[in-house]
C-alpha positions in Angstrom: 78.4 137.3 117.9 80.5 140.9 118.1 80.7 140.3 121.6 81.8 137.0 121.7 85.0 138.0 119.5 85.4 141.4 120.8 89.4 141.1 121.7 90.3 137.7 120.3 92.0 137.7 117.1 90.5 136.2 114.2 91.1 132.9 112.7 92.4 132.7 109.3 90.6 131.0 106.9 92.6 129.2 103.5 89.4 128.0 101.6 85.1 127.6 101.6 83.5 124.2 100.2 80.0 125.3 99.6 77.5 127.6 97.7 74.0 129.3 98.7 72.4 127.9 95.5 69.0 128.7 97.0 69.5 132.7 96.7 68.3 133.8 93.4 71.2 135.2 90.7 73.2 134.4 93.7 76.4 133.0 91.0 77.9 135.8 89.2 80.5 136.1 86.7 82.5 139.4 87.3 83.6 141.8 84.4 86.7 140.7 83.8 85.5 137.1 83.0 88.2 135.2 85.6 86.2 135.2 88.8 83.0 134.0 89.7 81.1 135.7 92.8 78.8 133.7 95.1 78.2 133.5 98.7 78.1 130.9 101.0 76.6 132.0 104.7 77.8 134.8 106.0 80.9 134.6 103.2 81.0 136.2 100.0 83.5 133.8 97.6 85.8 135.4 95.0 86.7 132.7 93.0 89.2 132.8 90.1 88.4 130.1 87.4 91.4 129.0 86.1 92.9 127.8 89.2 90.4 127.7 92.0 92.1 130.1 94.1 89.5 132.0 96.4 89.3 135.0 98.2 86.6 136.5 100.7 84.5 139.2 102.1 83.7 139.5 105.2 81.5 141.6 106.9 77.7 140.6 107.0 76.7 138.9 110.4 74.0 136.5 108.9 73.2 134.6 105.6 73.2 136.7 102.2 70.2 137.0 100.3 70.9 138.6 97.3 74.1 139.7 94.9 74.3 142.6 92.5 77.6 143.3 90.3 78.2 146.4 88.9 78.5 147.1 85.4 82.4 148.5 85.1 82.6 145.1 87.6 84.0 148.3 90.7 81.5 147.2 93.5 79.9 144.4 94.4 76.6 144.9 96.5 75.4 142.3 98.9 72.2 142.2 101.0 71.5 139.8 104.3 68.6 138.3 106.3 67.9 139.0 110.0 66.4 138.3 112.7 62.4 139.4 112.7 62.4 143.1 114.1 66.3 144.1 113.0 67.3 145.9 110.3 69.3 144.1 107.6 72.4 146.0 106.3 73.4 146.0 102.3 76.8 146.2 102.2 78.8 147.6 99.2 82.5 146.3 98.3 85.3 147.9 96.8 86.4 145.5 94.1 90.2 146.1 93.8 90.5 146.5 97.3 88.4 143.1 99.0 87.2 145.6 101.4 83.7 147.6 102.5 83.2 150.7 100.3 79.9 151.7 102.4 77.6 149.4 104.5 73.7 151.1 103.8 71.2 150.1 107.0 67.4 150.9 106.0 65.2 147.4 105.3 63.8 145.5 108.0 64.5 141.9 108.1 65.6 141.2 105.1 67.2 142.6 101.6 65.2 140.8 99.0 66.9 142.1 96.1 69.6 144.8 94.4 70.8 146.0 91.4 73.2 148.6 90.2 72.5 151.5 87.6 74.2 151.4 84.2 76.5 154.0 84.9 77.5 152.7 88.5 75.6 156.1 90.0 72.8 154.7 91.7 72.0 151.2 93.8 68.6 150.0 94.0 67.3 148.0 97.1 64.3 146.0 97.4 63.3 145.2 101.3 61.4 141.5 102.1 57.6 140.8 103.1 58.5 142.6 106.2 59.8 146.0 105.0 58.0 146.1 101.3 59.7 149.1 100.1 62.2 150.1 97.5 64.8 151.9 98.2 67.6 154.1 95.9 71.0 155.0 96.9 73.7 157.3 95.9 77.1 155.3 95.6 79.1 158.4 95.6 77.3 159.9 99.0 76.3 156.6 100.3 72.8 157.7 101.3 69.4 156.9 100.0 67.6 159.5 97.7 64.5 158.2 97.6 62.3 155.0 98.8 58.7 154.2 98.1 56.1 151.5 99.3 57.4 148.7 96.4 53.6 147.2 95.3 50.3 148.8 95.3 47.8 148.2 97.9 45.9 145.3 96.2 49.0 143.7 94.6 51.5 141.1 96.8 54.9 140.2 97.7 57.6 142.5 95.1 60.0 140.1 94.3 62.6 141.5 92.1 64.0 144.8 90.8 66.0 145.6 87.7 67.7 148.6 86.6 67.6 150.0 82.9 70.9 149.4 80.5 71.1 152.8 79.3 69.3 155.0 82.0 70.1 155.3 85.6 66.7 156.9 86.2 64.8 153.9 85.3 64.1 150.5 86.9 61.8 147.9 87.1 60.1 146.0 89.7 57.9 142.8 90.2 56.8 140.1 92.2 52.9 139.1 93.3 50.8 140.4 90.9 52.5 143.4 90.3 55.1 144.7 87.8 56.0 148.2 87.4 58.2 150.6 86.2 60.0 153.4 88.3 61.2 157.0 87.2 63.5 158.6 89.6 63.6 162.6 89.6 66.6 162.9 92.1 66.5 166.5 92.3 62.8 165.8 94.1 64.2 162.9 96.0 61.0 161.4 94.2 60.0 157.6 92.8 57.3 157.5 90.4 55.7 154.0 89.3 53.9 153.4 86.3 51.8 150.0 86.2 52.5 147.4 83.8 49.4 146.8 81.8 48.5 143.0 81.6 44.8 142.6 81.3 43.3 140.1 82.9 46.4 137.9 83.2 47.5 137.4 87.0 51.0 136.2 87.6 53.6 135.8 90.0 56.8 137.1 88.3 59.9 136.1 89.6 62.7 137.3 87.7 62.9 140.6 84.9 65.2 140.6 82.4 65.4 143.9 80.1 66.9 144.1 77.0 70.0 145.7 75.8 68.2 148.7 74.0 65.9 148.8 76.7 62.7 148.7 74.1 61.7 145.3 75.7 60.9 143.8 79.4 60.6 139.8 79.8 59.5 138.6 83.1 59.4 134.9 84.5 56.5 133.3 85.9 55.6 131.3 88.6 53.4 129.3 86.0 56.1 128.9 83.6 55.6 131.1 81.6 57.3 134.7 80.1 55.4 137.6 79.7 56.8 140.5 76.9 56.1 143.8 78.1 56.8 147.0 75.7 59.0 148.9 78.3 57.7 152.6 77.1 54.3 151.7 76.9 54.2 148.9 79.5 51.9 147.1 77.6 51.7 143.2 77.3 52.6 142.2 73.7 53.3 138.4 73.9 52.9 135.8 76.3 54.8 132.1 76.2 55.3 129.6 75.4 52.0 128.7 75.1 51.9 125.0 74.9 54.5 123.5 77.0 55.1 125.6 79.7 58.7 125.1 82.4 57.7 123.2 85.4 58.1 124.6 88.7 58.2 128.1 87.3 61.1 130.2 85.5 63.5 131.1 87.9 65.9 133.0 86.2 66.1 134.9 82.2 68.9 136.2 80.5 68.8 138.0 77.2 71.5 136.9 74.8 72.7 139.7 71.9 71.1 137.2 69.4 67.6 138.3 71.0 67.0 135.0 72.2 66.3 134.2 75.8 68.6 131.8 77.9 65.7 130.5 80.7 66.0 128.0 83.5 63.6 126.7 85.1 62.4 125.3 88.8 62.6 121.9 87.1 66.5 122.2 86.4 65.5 122.3 82.7 67.6 125.4 80.7 66.5 126.4 77.3 66.7 128.9 74.2 64.0 130.5 73.3 63.6 132.5 70.4 62.4 136.3 71.4 59.8 136.7 68.8 57.7 133.4 69.1 58.3 131.6 72.1 59.7 128.3 69.9 62.6 126.7 72.0 65.4 126.0 70.1 67.9 124.6 72.6 67.6 122.6 76.0 69.4 120.7 78.3 68.5 119.7 82.2 70.5 119.6 85.2 69.2 117.4 88.5 67.7 120.1 90.5 66.3 123.7 90.2 68.4 126.5 87.7 68.7 129.4 90.5 71.5 131.5 88.8 73.0 132.0 84.8 75.7 134.2 84.6 76.9 134.6 80.6 80.5 135.0 79.9 81.2 138.7 77.4 81.7 137.0 74.8 78.7 134.7 75.1 80.5 131.5 74.1 79.9 129.9 77.5 77.8 130.1 80.5 77.7 129.3 84.2 74.6 128.0 86.2 73.8 127.5 89.4 71.4 125.2 91.2 69.3 125.0 94.2 71.0 121.6 95.2 74.5 123.7 95.4 76.0 122.9 91.7 77.9 125.3 89.3 77.8 124.0 85.7 79.3 125.1 82.2 77.9 125.3 79.2 79.3 126.2 75.3 76.3 128.0 74.1 77.4 126.1 70.7 76.7 122.8 72.3 74.8 123.5 75.2 76.0 120.4 77.4 76.3 120.8 81.1 79.2 120.1 82.6 79.4 119.7 86.2 82.1 122.1 87.6 81.7 122.0 91.3 79.5 120.2 93.8 79.1 120.3 97.8 76.9 119.1 100.1 73.0 120.4 100.0 72.1 119.2 103.8 73.5 119.4 106.6 76.7 117.7 107.0 76.7 115.6 110.2 80.4 114.7 110.3 84.0 115.2 109.3 87.2 113.1 109.7 90.4 114.1 108.9 92.8 111.1 108.3 95.7 110.2 110.7 99.3 112.0 110.1 97.3 114.2 107.0 96.5 117.2 106.7 95.6 117.4 102.5 92.7 115.1 103.0 89.4 114.9 105.2 85.9 113.5 104.6 82.6 114.6 105.4 79.2 112.9 105.5 75.3 114.3 105.4 72.2 112.8 103.6 72.6 110.2 101.2 76.3 110.3 101.1 80.2 110.9 102.0 82.7 112.8 100.4 86.2 112.8 100.0 87.7 116.1 100.0 91.8 117.2 99.2 92.5 120.4 100.5 93.8 123.6 98.3 91.3 124.3 95.5 89.7 122.8 97.0 88.4 119.6 95.2 85.9 116.5 95.5 87.3 113.4 95.3 85.4 110.6 96.1 82.1 110.3 96.6 79.9 107.0 98.5 76.4 107.5 97.9 73.8 105.4 99.9 70.2 106.8 98.9 67.6 107.3 101.2 69.6 107.0 104.1 71.4 109.8 106.2 75.4 108.6 107.5 75.1 110.3 111.0 79.1 109.9 112.4 81.9 108.6 110.2 86.1 107.8 111.3 88.9 106.8 109.6 90.8 104.0 110.8 94.3 104.9 112.1 96.0 102.7 108.9 93.7 104.4 107.0 92.7 101.7 105.3 88.8 102.3 105.5 85.8 104.6 106.4 83.7 103.3 109.4 80.1 104.5 109.2 76.9 105.2 111.3 73.9 105.1 109.3 70.0 106.3 109.7 69.0 102.6 109.2 70.8 101.0 111.9 73.8 99.6 110.1 77.7 100.1 109.5 79.0 100.3 106.8 82.5 99.8 106.1 84.0 101.7 103.0 87.3 101.4 100.9 88.9 105.1 100.8 90.6 104.8 97.4 87.5 103.1 95.5 84.8 103.4 98.0 84.6 100.3 97.5 81.8 98.8 100.2 83.7 95.8 102.4 81.1 95.0 104.4 78.0 95.8 106.5 76.9 95.2 109.9 73.2 95.0 109.7 71.4 95.7 112.4 74.0 97.3 114.7 71.5 99.4 116.7 67.5 99.2 116.3 66.5 102.6 116.0 70.1 104.1 113.8 74.0 104.1 114.6 74.0 107.4 116.0 77.9 107.8 116.7 80.9 105.7 116.2 85.0 105.2 116.8 87.4 102.6 115.9 90.3 101.5 118.2 93.9 102.0 117.0 94.9 98.0 116.1 91.9 98.5 113.6 90.2 95.4 114.6 87.4 96.6 116.5 84.5 99.5 116.0 82.7 101.2 118.9 79.1 102.0 118.2 76.8 104.3 119.6 72.7 103.7 118.9 69.4 106.1 119.2 68.4 103.4 121.7 71.5 104.3 124.2 73.4 101.1 123.8 77.2 101.0 123.3 78.2 98.0 121.3 81.8 96.6 120.7 82.4 94.7 117.6 85.4 92.5 116.3 86.4 92.9 112.3 88.7 90.5 110.9 89.4 89.7 106.6 85.5 90.6 106.1 83.9 89.1 109.1 82.2 90.9 112.2 81.7 89.8 115.3 79.6 91.4 118.3 81.9 91.2 121.4 79.8 92.8 124.0 76.9 95.9 124.9 77.1 98.4 127.5 73.6 99.5 128.2 73.8 102.0 131.2 72.2 105.2 128.9 68.9 105.8 128.1 68.7 107.6 125.2 70.7 108.6 121.9 74.6 108.3 122.1 76.6 111.9 120.7 79.7 110.7 121.4 82.3 107.8 121.3 86.5 108.9 122.2 88.8 105.6 122.9 91.3 105.7 125.0 95.1 105.3 123.3 95.6 101.8 125.0 92.2 100.2 123.1 91.3 99.4 126.6 88.9 101.8 127.9 86.5 104.5 125.7 84.2 107.1 126.7 80.6 107.7 125.8 78.3 111.0 125.8 74.3 110.8 126.2 71.7 113.3 125.0 70.2 111.8 128.3 72.8 114.4 130.1 75.3 111.1 131.1 78.8 110.5 130.1 80.3 106.9 130.8 83.8 105.5 130.6 83.6 102.1 130.1 86.2 98.9 130.4 86.3 97.4 126.8 87.8 94.1 128.1 85.1 93.5 130.6 82.2 95.5 128.9 80.9 97.1 132.3 81.4 100.8 133.3 84.0 102.5 135.3 82.6 106.1 135.9 79.7 108.1 135.5 79.3 111.4 135.4 76.1 113.0 135.5 75.2 117.1 134.6 72.1 119.4 133.9 72.7 119.1 129.8 72.5 117.0 126.7 76.4 116.3 126.1 77.1 116.8 122.6 80.6 115.6 122.6 83.2 114.4 124.9 87.3 114.0 124.1 90.1 112.7 126.5 92.9 115.3 126.6 96.4 113.6 125.5 97.5 112.4 128.9 94.3 110.7 129.6 93.7 111.8 133.3 91.2 114.2 132.0 88.0 114.2 129.7 86.5 117.6 128.5 82.5 117.2 127.8 80.2 120.3 126.1 76.5 120.5 125.0 73.5 122.6 125.6 74.6 124.1 128.7 76.8 126.3 126.3 79.9 125.1 128.5 83.1 123.1 128.0 83.6 121.0 131.3 86.9 119.1 132.6 86.8 115.8 134.6 88.9 113.6 136.6 88.9 110.3 135.1 89.6 108.6 138.1 86.8 109.8 140.3 84.5 111.9 138.4 85.0 114.8 140.0 84.5 118.4 137.7 87.5 120.3 137.8 86.5 123.6 136.0 83.8 124.7 134.0 83.9 127.3 131.6 81.6 129.1 129.3 82.5 128.4 125.8 79.1 130.3 123.9 77.0 132.9 124.6 74.1 131.4 122.8 73.5 128.0 122.2 74.1 124.4 122.0 78.3 123.1 121.7 78.0 120.7 118.9 81.8 120.0 117.8 85.2 119.7 120.0 88.5 118.6 119.2 91.6 118.6 120.8 95.2 118.9 119.7 97.6 116.1 120.1 99.9 117.6 122.1 96.6 118.6 124.5 97.7 122.5 124.2 94.5 123.6 122.7 90.8 122.6 121.9 88.5 123.5 119.6 85.1 124.0 119.6 81.6 125.0 117.8 78.1 125.0 118.0 74.8 127.0 117.6 76.6 130.5 118.2 78.3 130.0 114.0 81.5 130.9 115.9 84.6 128.2 115.6 86.6 129.2 118.3 90.2 127.9 119.5 90.8 127.5 123.3 94.0 127.3 125.8 93.4 124.4 127.3 95.2 125.3 130.5 94.1 128.5 130.4 90.3 128.1 129.2 90.8 130.9 127.7 89.9 131.1 123.7 92.8 132.5 121.8 90.8 132.7 118.1 88.1 133.0 116.5 86.4 131.9 113.3 84.2 134.6 111.0 80.8 133.1 111.6 79.3 130.1 109.4 75.8 130.7 107.3 74.6 127.8 109.8 75.0 125.9 113.5 77.8 124.1 113.6 78.0 120.7 113.2 81.0 118.8 113.5 85.5 120.6 113.9 88.1 118.6 113.6 91.9 119.8 114.1 94.4 117.6 111.6 97.6 115.5 113.7 100.1 117.7 112.7 98.0 121.1 113.7 98.0 122.7 110.2 94.3 123.1 109.3 90.7 122.7 111.6 88.0 121.7 109.3 84.4 123.1 110.5 81.5 121.8 108.7 77.5 123.1 109.3 73.9 122.9 109.2 73.6 124.8 106.1 76.1 122.1 104.2 79.2 124.4 104.0 82.9 123.7 104.7 85.5 125.9 106.3 89.1 125.4 106.3 90.8 127.7 109.0 94.7 128.0 109.3 95.2 126.5 112.3 96.8 129.8 114.6 99.6 127.1 117.4 101.4 125.3 114.8 103.5 122.6 116.7 106.9 123.6 117.5 109.8 121.9 115.2 
């Protein structure tokens, strides 16, 4: 990706919708109590709680796997995953400058966990399964001081590390049948572990929390119980709750100033337990497993992150969860922007369609169809309806303001609807199916009629684009064919075949050329009249191009695909002018708003990125 973006200007990222809730303790509250810190793909978001304004930390080349904030708030540390055989860097960020302070490279493949010492002097890091080591770094010199294998030979993989609250030389590590307290000798560059003694009890510890006075160590386990360890002696002093354990394990623990334990489980249950006897004092339920809990300094409020990419706020007194943000938790399949508008856009994924307002950003409408996947989405030119393609073979039409279901076309395609578009007169729908057919439907007053079937493609229809006069359309298929159709006689006018799986096609606004992209990593220009190839441009060094869109003036187009990069191209020159920092997952779709203000890109990890379009229209 570095080679692809070298020498090309960077796109300006305006806002991000998303949250990687699968990162344990990935949602953090900065000590200034004004900003939430969390990862989305390769990017770390700093979001101001009061107004939703976002800042971005760019520097990782792959998904962020862990985050830690120093006690003073001066530093943020983040680790990432990498391909097997490659080292995974740790980045320490200067919070005030919003810039990289240091990049530390030692662990292989993945950084599992990070934690700062109480006086911001050291950082302890834990490698993943392929690494298995624990390393202590000097923050001032930006060098590793000492390291060791995290687990003894007869134990499993280590999962977490936690620093003492008062001593820069003591931290704990835990994982599968391993629980250790470490003491560091910086002068001799040595780490000395002490095994905690739990008797015959064998547990996999997922999270560790140390009391403020460093007397007790609390460990959450996959079995759903909590171990209470005396830190000085390493002896197990209690285990609970005895009767009702936490379903799907304890993912996160926080010790409150009262000494009580705030516990989040894999079943989505939030509980407050008494420190002394593990009696449950309060409980609240959220939809999916809790992976992060961050408590305000005055302990009046807390923020909770869940594995389905939701964030909740709770008051410790009332203990009622309030949803503050949500995002897609599955791959986003398509994005649509209303014509003439840059403030709204819609996305579709498994189970739902969501309408977003640009800016903070805010979800203003959600349309849910359980247990189904929306494969494609189009907003009619008059803005009066959403037309959507679904995996059960139906076309559903919804109202844009209320989300009310206006029309269903059952059995529109036998094996699922995979592509959809609407004509400019808003009276017809062109749909494509997994079986390879293209169909034309007439809509009048909530009544539909099948006008024609076009069946020359052999397999899944991947893209549909309609000519401005509504008399022709062009479709692509995974069978390597691209066909221009007559929408009056419902026959083919022109066909081009290439050695690729076509993913998307666009008419140039002057409509004498089309451009296609797909698995061959190229953008190809074709002549509409004779089907001849005009030019091919290699648009990606790795992976399929899944999304492409062209501006209304035809001067530029944008691409995105499995290389995770958003690129803006000059149409005539066939050269990339700008490139965006990588998404965390493969890009699934990209759109430019009709007034050339923003680009919206979506990815397989459920994230939505909004970029400032670098070539605004000339007034």
